[in-house]
N, C-alpha and C positions, 0 to 999 in steps of 0.2 A: 398444300397438296400432300396426300399420303405418299409414303415410300414403302419399300419392301422390308424395312427393318423389323417390323413386328411379325411379318410372315416368316422371316428367317429365324427369329427368336423362337417362335412357336414350333417351327420345323425341328429345331435343335432339341427342344423340350420333348417333342413327340418321338424323335428317333434315337435319343440318347438313353439307353436303359439305366435305370437306377440300380443300386446295389442288389436289390432283391427281386428285380424284374427281368423277364426275358420276352423276346418277341418272336412270334411265329411268322411264316411267310404271309399268312392271311393278315396278321396285324400290320406288317410292313406295307402291304398293298393298300389297306384301308388308310394308313397314314399318308401315303403318297397321294391318294385320291383327295384326302382332306386338304393337303397342301396345295394341290392343283386348284381345288375349288376356291381356296382363299386367295390365290393369285388372280383368278378370274374375277372374284368380287372386288379385288383391289383395282383392277383395270376399269371395271364398271363404275366404281366409286369416284375414281379420278375423272372419268368422263362426265359424271353427273356434276361434280364440283366445277369443272370448266364451264359447263352450260349455265350453272347457277351464277357464277361470277359474271357471266355475260349479261344475264337477264335481271339480276336482283340488286345491282348497284343502285342506291337511291337516286332517282331523278337523273340518271345518266344513260338511259337506254337510247339507242340510235334514233328511234322514232320521236322520242320526247326532245332530245337535243337537236334533232333536225328541225323540229318545229320552232324551237326557241331561236335557232340560228338565223331564221328568216325574218329577223326584225327590220330588215331594210324595206319591206313591202309597205308602201303607202303609209309612211309614218305620220302624215297629216290626218289620216282617218283614225279617230280614236274611239269609234263606236263599234262594238262587236257583239255577235250572238254566240254564246258559248253553249255547246251541247255536249253532254257527257254520258257515258254508260260503262257499266262494269258487269262482269259475270264470274261465276264460280262453277267449275265442273266437279261436282261431288257435293258441294255446299255443306260442309267445308271441303275445299279442294283447291286445285289450280285456279288462280285468279288473274284475269286480264282486265285492264282498264284502258278505255279509249276515249278520245274527245275530238271535236272539230270546232274551230273558231272561224266564223264568217265575218269578214269585213263588211260593214254596211253604213248607210247614212243614219243620221240621228232620228229618222222616222222608222228605223228598224226594217228597212226594205232590203230584201235579198233577191237578186236576179241572177240570170245565167252568167253575167259578167263579173259578179262579185268574187273577190279573191277569198280563199279559205286556207286554213292550216289544219292539218291533222297530226295527231301524236298519240302516244300511249306507252304502257309498260306492262310487263308481268310483275305483279305487285306482291304475290304470295304463292306458296305451294299448298297451304292448308288453312284457308280462311273462307269466310262466307261471302255470299252475293252482296250483302249490305256493305261489308268491308270494301269490296271491289268498287262499288258505286261511289262511296266516299272518296276513295283514292283517285278515282277518275275525275271527280270534281276538283280535288286539290291539285292534281296535275294540270288540269285545264286552267284553273285560276292562276297558277304559277306561270304558265305559258303566256296567258293574257297580260299579266303584269310585266313580263319581260318584253312583250311586244308593244308596251307603252299604251295599252288601252286605258281609257279613263272612265268610260261608261259602258256597261255591259248588260245584256239580257241573258240570264242563265236558264237553260232548259234541260230537263231530264225526265226520264220515264219512271224513276224511282219515287213513288209517293212518300216513302219513308224519309229519304234524304231531303227532298224538296220541302216537306212539311216541317222537318226538324230544324233546318237552317233558317226557316222563317219564324220559328218559335211557336208554330201551331201544335206540333206534337212534342212531347218530352223525349229527350234523348237519354237512353240508359247508360249504365256504367261502361259496358263493353265498347261502345262506339264513341264515348265521350271525348277522348283525346282527338279523334278524327273530326268530330263536330267542332271542337274548339279551333283546330287548325283551319278548317274551312271557313268558319265565322271570322277569324282574324284576317284571312285573305280577302274575303268579301268586303270587309271594312276598309280596305285600301283603295277602293274605287270611288270615284266621285258619286256615281249613282249605280244602282244595281236592281234590276227587275228579275224576280225569280218566279218561274212558272213550270207547272207540270205539263208534259206533252205525251201523247200516246206513243207506244213503241214504234209504230209504223212511220212516225215522223222523226225518229231518232236512229235511222238506219246507218248513217255514216259512222257515228260513234260506236254503235253496236258492231258493225263490221270490223272496225279497227280492233276492238277488244277480242273478237273471235279470231281474227287473223293472227294476232300475237299468240293466243293460246294454241292455235293450230300449228304455228311455226315451232313453238316450244315443244309440243308433243312429238312432232316429226324429228326434231333434233335429239330428243331423248331416246329414240329407238335405236 
């Protein structure tokens, strides 16, 4: 957290005349204004840091940890459908990643009685939509592993991520580390089906990502 030390030091340097300098009333007024502005910026900076510490701790957001903590739900059911989505406002810009995991039978049936877990995080302040999509997948897979799923069906509306993790499309250098992380996590399940779904069938994960970004934007005001 920043403190007022650098403000005080700057104030002294601005208000203490050197051997060959003099200050007029106008100079003094301008200096006071500059000091006031710096103090205001300091308060705003500390506010931003507090919010960032809340949202950007890796894999420790309330929504993600809440999802992982629910591992007592139907531990005998080891089949799950994992849906993920990520978004970037500005692209690059503020990135939110969301996911939902549906408990289901080994025939991959989901009905109104099926249990589900949602989670997500703010994953960056200046990244792309593809980055957010990959982070959403990684968060979802981590959660699924913590919930002891052994067989999953992964669904997302990002053709890029879906095709890259299946080896259909080549992954470039920029996303390579995320691709490797996702691939290693996928390899920890007994079986994994990966498929692309249209955006309208991915609304839960999409809503989670947008909810997190909306909340962050409100808190920053």
